[in-house]
C-alpha positions in Angstrom: 26.8 -18.6 27.9 28.8 -15.8 26.7 30.5 -17.9 24.2 26.9 -19.2 23.2 25.8 -15.7 22.2 29.1 -15.2 20.3 28.5 -18.3 18.4 24.7 -17.2 17.7 25.6 -13.5 16.8 28.6 -14.2 14.9 26.3 -17.0 12.9 23.4 -14.5 12.4 25.8 -11.5 11.4 27.6 -13.4 9.1 24.8 -14.7 7.1 23.0 -11.7 7.3 26.1 -9.4 5.5 26.2 -12.3 3.1 25.4 -11.7 -1.0 23.5 -14.8 -1.0 20.8 -13.6 1.7 20.5 -10.2 0.2 20.1 -11.6 -3.4 17.6 -14.1 -2.3 15.9 -11.5 0.2 15.8 -8.6 -2.9 14.3 -11.4 -5.6 11.9 -12.7 -3.0 10.5 -9.0 -2.0 10.4 -8.5 -5.8 8.1 -11.4 -6.6 6.1 -10.7 -3.6 5.6 -7.6 -5.0 4.6 -8.9 -8.3 2.1 -11.1 -6.8 0.4 -8.5 -4.9 0.3 -6.1 -7.7 -0.6 -8.9 -10.2 -3.6 -7.1 -11.5 -2.1 -3.6 -11.7 0.8 -5.3 -13.9 -1.6 -7.2 -16.2 -3.6 -3.8 -16.5 -0.5 -2.2 -17.9 0.4 -4.7 -20.4 -3.0 -5.2 -21.2 -3.6 -1.5 -22.5 -3.9 -2.5 -26.2 -6.5 -0.3 -28.3 -7.9 -1.2 -31.1 -9.2 -4.7 -30.2 -11.5 -4.6 -33.4 -13.0 -7.3 -35.2 -14.2 -7.0 -38.8 -17.5 -9.0 -39.1 -19.3 -9.9 -42.6 -22.8 -10.9 -41.9 -23.7 -13.0 -44.9 -27.2 -13.6 -42.9 -28.0 -9.7 -42.9 -29.4 -10.4 -39.4 -26.8 -11.9 -36.8 -24.7 -8.9 -36.5 -27.0 -6.8 -34.2 -27.7 -9.7 -32.2 -24.1 -10.8 -31.7 -23.0 -7.3 -31.0 -25.2 -7.1 -28.4 -24.3 -10.4 -26.7 -20.6 -9.6 -26.9 -21.1 -6.6 -24.5 -21.8 -9.2 -21.8 -18.9 -11.2 -22.3 -15.8 -8.4 -23.2 -16.6 -4.8 -23.3 -13.3 -4.4 -24.9 -13.7 -6.2 -28.0 -15.3 -3.8 -31.0 -17.1 -5.6 -33.8 -17.4 -3.3 -37.2 -19.8 -4.5 -39.6 -17.5 -4.8 -42.7 -18.8 -4.0 -46.2 -16.1 -5.3 -48.5 -15.3 -8.8 -49.2 -13.7 -11.6 -47.5 -10.4 -11.1 -49.2 -10.3 -7.3 -48.5 -11.0 -8.0 -44.9 -8.4 -10.8 -44.8 -6.1 -8.3 -46.4 -6.6 -5.6 -43.6 -6.4 -8.1 -40.8 -2.9 -9.0 -41.9 -2.0 -5.1 -42.1 -3.0 -4.7 -38.4 -6.3 -2.9 -38.8 -8.3 -5.7 -37.2 -7.7 -8.4 -34.8 -9.7 -10.8 -37.1 -12.6 -11.3 -39.5 -15.8 -13.1 -38.8 -18.1 -14.5 -41.3 -21.4 -15.1 -40.2 -24.2 -17.3 -41.6 -27.2 -19.4 -41.4 -26.6 -23.0 -41.8 -29.1 -25.3 -43.5 -31.3 -25.8 -40.3 -31.5 -22.0 -39.7 -28.9 -21.8 -37.2 -26.1 -19.6 -37.1 -22.6 -20.7 -38.0 -19.1 -18.8 -38.2 -15.9 -18.7 -39.6 -12.6 -16.7 -37.8 -10.0 -15.9 -39.5 -6.8 -14.2 -37.8 -3.2 -13.9 -38.3 -2.8 -16.4 -35.6 -5.0 -18.5 -33.5 -2.3 -18.7 -30.7 -4.5 -15.9 -28.8 -7.4 -17.8 -28.3 -9.1 -15.1 -26.0 -11.1 -13.4 -28.9 -11.9 -16.3 -30.5 -13.0 -17.7 -27.5 -15.2 -14.7 -26.5 -16.8 -14.9 -29.8 -18.0 -18.6 -29.9 -19.3 -18.0 -26.4 -21.4 -14.9 -27.6 -22.6 -16.9 -30.6 -23.2 -20.1 -28.9 -25.9 -17.7 -27.0 -27.1 -16.6 -30.2 -27.8 -19.7 -31.2 -29.5 -21.1 -27.9 -31.8 -18.3 -28.4 -32.6 -18.9 -31.9 -33.0 -22.4 -31.2 -35.4 -22.3 -28.1 -37.5 -19.5 -30.2 -37.6 -21.8 -33.1 -39.4 -24.7 -30.7 -41.5 -21.9 -29.1 -40.1 -21.4 -25.8 -41.0 -17.8 -24.1 -37.8 -15.9 -22.7 -39.3 -16.8 -19.0 -38.9 -20.3 -20.0 -35.5 -20.1 -21.7 -34.5 -18.3 -18.3 -35.8 -20.9 -16.2 -34.2 -23.8 -18.3 -30.7 -22.2 -18.1 -31.0 -21.0 -14.4 -28.5 -23.0 -12.0 -30.0 -25.6 -9.7 -29.9 -24.7 -6.3 -27.3 -27.0 -4.5 -26.6 -25.9 -0.9 -24.0 -27.7 1.6 -24.6 -27.4 5.0 -22.3 -28.6 7.9 -23.9 -30.2 10.9 -21.0 -30.0 13.2 -20.9 -27.3 15.5 -18.6 -24.3 14.5 -17.8 -25.9 11.1 -16.6 -23.9 8.6 -18.9 -22.8 5.6 -18.1 -23.2 2.0 -16.6 -19.8 1.2 -14.7 -20.0 4.7 -13.2 -23.7 3.2 -12.5 -22.2 -0.1 -10.6 -19.4 1.2 -8.9 -21.5 3.7 -7.5 -23.9 1.2 -5.9 -21.3 -0.7 -4.3 -19.6 2.4 -3.1 -22.9 3.7 -2.0 -23.9 0.3 0.5 -20.7 0.1 1.5 -21.4 4.1 2.4 -25.0 3.3 4.4 -23.7 0.5 6.4 -21.4 2.7 6.9 -23.9 5.5 8.2 -26.0 2.9 10.8 -23.9 1.1 11.8 -22.1 4.4 12.6 -25.6 6.2 14.7 -26.9 3.3 16.5 -23.7 2.9 17.5 -23.0 6.3 18.1 -26.5 7.1 20.3 -26.8 4.2 22.0 -23.5 5.5 22.9 -25.1 8.9 24.1 -28.1 7.3 26.3 -26.2 5.0 27.6 -23.8 7.9 29.0 -26.9 9.9 30.5 -28.6 7.1 32.4 -25.4 5.8 33.8 -25.0 9.2 34.8 -28.5 9.5 36.4 -28.9 6.0 38.5 -25.3 6.7 39.6 -27.2 9.9 38.5 -24.2 12.1 36.3 -26.6 13.8 39.5 -28.0 15.4 40.4 -24.3 16.9 36.9 -24.1 17.8 36.2 -27.2 20.0 39.4 -26.4 22.3 37.3 -23.2 23.8 33.5 -23.9 23.2 31.8 -26.9 23.3 30.3 -28.6 20.5 26.9 -28.6 21.6 27.2 -25.1 22.2 28.3 -24.6 18.7 25.6 -26.6 17.8 22.6 -24.8 19.2 24.2 -21.3 18.4 24.4 -21.9 14.8 20.8 -23.3 15.1 19.3 -20.2 17.0 21.5 -18.1 15.0 20.0 -19.0 11.8 16.3 -19.1 13.4 17.3 -15.5 14.0 18.2 -15.0 10.5 15.0 -16.5 9.2 12.9 -14.5 11.3 14.7 -11.3 10.3 14.3 -12.3 6.4 10.5 -13.3 6.9 9.8 -10.0 8.9 11.4 -8.0 5.6 9.3 -10.0 3.5 6.1 -9.9 5.8 6.3 -6.0 6.0 6.8 -5.5 2.2 3.7 -8.0 1.7 1.7 -6.4 4.2 2.3 -2.9 2.8 1.8 -3.7 -0.9 -1.7 -6.1 0.1 -2.6 -2.8 2.1 -2.2 -0.3 -0.8 -4.0 -2.9 -3.1 -6.9 -4.1 -1.0 -9.6 -3.1 -3.6 -7.9 -5.9 -5.7 -8.0 -8.3 -2.4 -11.8 -8.6 -2.9 -12.1 -10.7 -6.1 -9.8 -12.6 -8.5 -7.3 -15.0 -7.5 -6.6 -13.3 -4.4 -10.3 -13.9 -3.1 -9.4 -17.6 -3.8 -6.4 -17.4 -1.7 -8.3 -16.5 1.6 -6.8 -13.0 1.6 -10.5 -11.7 2.5 -10.8 -14.1 5.2 -7.7 -14.0 7.4 -8.3 -15.8 10.8 -5.8 -14.7 13.3 -5.8 -18.4 14.5 -4.3 -19.4 11.5 -1.4 -17.2 11.7 -0.7 -18.0 15.1 -0.7 -21.6 14.2 1.3 -21.1 11.0 3.9 -19.1 13.3 4.1 -22.2 16.0 4.2 -25.0 13.5 6.7 -23.2 11.2 9.2 -22.3 14.4 8.7 -26.3 15.9 9.4 -27.7 12.3 12.4 -25.6 11.7 14.1 -26.7 15.1 13.2 -30.5 14.4 15.0 -30.2 10.8 17.6 -27.4 12.0 18.7 -30.0 14.6 18.6 -33.2 12.3 20.7 -30.9 9.8 23.3 -29.8 12.1 24.1 -33.4 13.0 23.9 -34.5 9.5 26.3 -31.9 8.7 28.8 -32.5 11.6 29.3 -36.0 10.0 30.8 -34.9 6.5 34.2 -33.5 6.2 33.5 -32.3 2.5 31.0 -29.8 1.4 30.4 -32.0 -1.9 28.6 -34.7 0.8 26.4 -32.5 2.6 24.1 -32.7 0.3 23.9 -36.7 -0.3 24.0 -36.7 3.8 21.1 -34.7 4.0 18.8 -36.3 1.2 16.9 -38.1 3.5 15.8 -35.5 5.6 14.9 -33.5 2.4 12.8 -36.5 1.3 11.0 -36.4 4.7 9.9 -32.8 3.6 8.9 -33.6 0.4 6.8 -36.4 1.5 5.2 -34.3 4.1 4.3 -31.8 1.2 2.9 -34.1 -1.3 0.8 -35.3 1.8 -0.5 -32.1 2.3 -1.3 -31.5 -1.0 -3.2 -34.5 -0.9 -5.0 -33.3 2.3 -6.1 -30.0 1.0 -9.1 -32.0 -1.0 -9.7 -34.3 1.7 -8.6 -32.8 4.7 -11.0 -35.4 7.3 -9.2 -38.4 5.7 -8.2 -40.9 8.2 -4.5 -41.3 6.6 -4.3 -37.5 6.9 -5.4 -37.6 10.9 -2.8 -40.4 11.6 0.0 -38.8 9.6 -0.5 -35.4 11.4 0.8 -37.4 14.6 4.3 -38.6 13.0 6.6 -35.9 14.2 8.3 -35.6 11.0 5.1 -34.9 9.2 3.6 -32.9 12.1 4.2 -29.3 11.3 2.5 -29.3 7.8 0.0 -31.7 8.2 -1.7 -30.6 11.4 -1.3 -27.1 10.4 -3.4 -28.2 7.5 -6.0 -29.8 9.5 -6.3 -26.6 11.9 -6.4 -24.2 8.9 -9.4 -26.3 7.4 -11.3 -28.2 10.1 -12.0 -27.4 13.3 -9.6 -29.9 15.2 -10.1 -30.7 19.0 -7.9 -28.7 21.1 -6.4 -32.0 22.9 -5.6 -33.1 19.1 -3.3 -29.8 18.5 -2.1 -30.1 21.8 -1.2 -33.8 21.7 0.9 -32.9 18.3 2.5 -30.0 19.7 3.7 -32.1 22.6 4.8 -34.6 20.3 6.7 -32.8 18.1 8.1 -30.9 20.9 9.3 -34.1 22.5 10.8 -35.3 19.4 12.7 -32.0 19.2 14.2 -32.4 22.9 14.9 -36.2 22.2 16.5 -35.2 19.0 18.5 -32.3 20.7 19.7 -34.8 23.5 21.1 -37.5 21.0 22.0 -35.2 18.5 24.3 -33.1 20.9 26.3 -36.2 21.4 26.5 -36.9 17.7 27.3 -33.6 16.7 30.3 -33.4 19.9 31.7 -36.8 18.1 31.0 -35.9 14.7 32.9 -32.7 14.3 35.9 -34.7 15.4 35.7 -37.2 12.3 37.4 -36.8 9.1 37.5 -38.4 6.2 34.9 -39.7 3.7 31.2 -39.8 5.1 28.6 -41.6 2.9 26.7 -43.6 5.4 24.6 -43.3 8.6 27.1 -45.6 10.4 29.1 -42.5 11.0 26.5 -41.8 13.7 27.5 -45.0 15.7 31.3 -43.9 15.4 30.3 -40.4 16.4 28.8 -41.6 19.7 31.7 -43.7 20.3 33.8 -40.8 19.9 31.9 -39.1 22.6 32.2 -41.8 25.2 36.3 -41.6 25.2 
């Protein structure tokens, strides 16, 4: 047992001190800080003053109506009635005094039309707001021409009442479902990245030691099975350390910007409705998914003798993770689909698909328990078989490019 802890701590501390771990953690922390402070960052870069548009009103009537309407859409955009000619206004725009020049007029039917001129039309925000405001002005004038009152106009454009009610007991409401969809997407992406990153790390760790012939020294004092599980748990401890650091940074940053969580993209991502059960399930399925793919990665890593062959050997495993993620993305829009239900019980897909279902639906407890049981049983079976493959695989050298080496590794174990 002492040798097991030595392997575990050696793997953990080695990776903890590595430059790749430090850089990855730092870069990810910066990304988290940037995401949680996204609204503030936008405000810092959006402090442009003088968002002014020169307006030449050839109708003599449209400017005050448009100016009133634009305040409802964009309060930072200032409209100035221009007294000069169009050519003079264009010159002022080129000199940077105005964002653009808007020429208003009536068409043959007595409805407003406009031409907007700017140095560049790449920034479509101002032009879009102006177009929407002028559209509202046009609707107001057109409805007045046919004799509709303000009350009738308001009734015409009032959104239709369409309410969705779930008949199933304790089913999520529409607001809860929308929030859960964004939150589940974020956590699914975290599981996807983490499983790929840490599983690859285990495979590379085993292949590196084997290619440097360190393995021949290790197996003389420590059993290969002890080495495998020591490395798996060592990398697991490393992942929990990294995620703890990132979650702490994210929590503190979100706590400082709690007012921004109430609206915008954070409301869509579900940060305003964060169920404790979703977090618990995220941790459970993350750990189970990690141990499943980490065990498989350790076995595959033991079959190669060169670091260059690692990616080729673990490609099928990576494809399984990618397929699971793609199925989960499909399930975000249709979590009750039979295909999603069936795939949630396939062990290599369960960590993502079952988590998707429990995050967005009220899944019966027995289904969740069955999924966790199947996943746990697969991990145990893979660990037992994998231990035999690993034990023989670390003694195999030469080019390894196929899964026929698994049989060779088991035969070596029997000798």
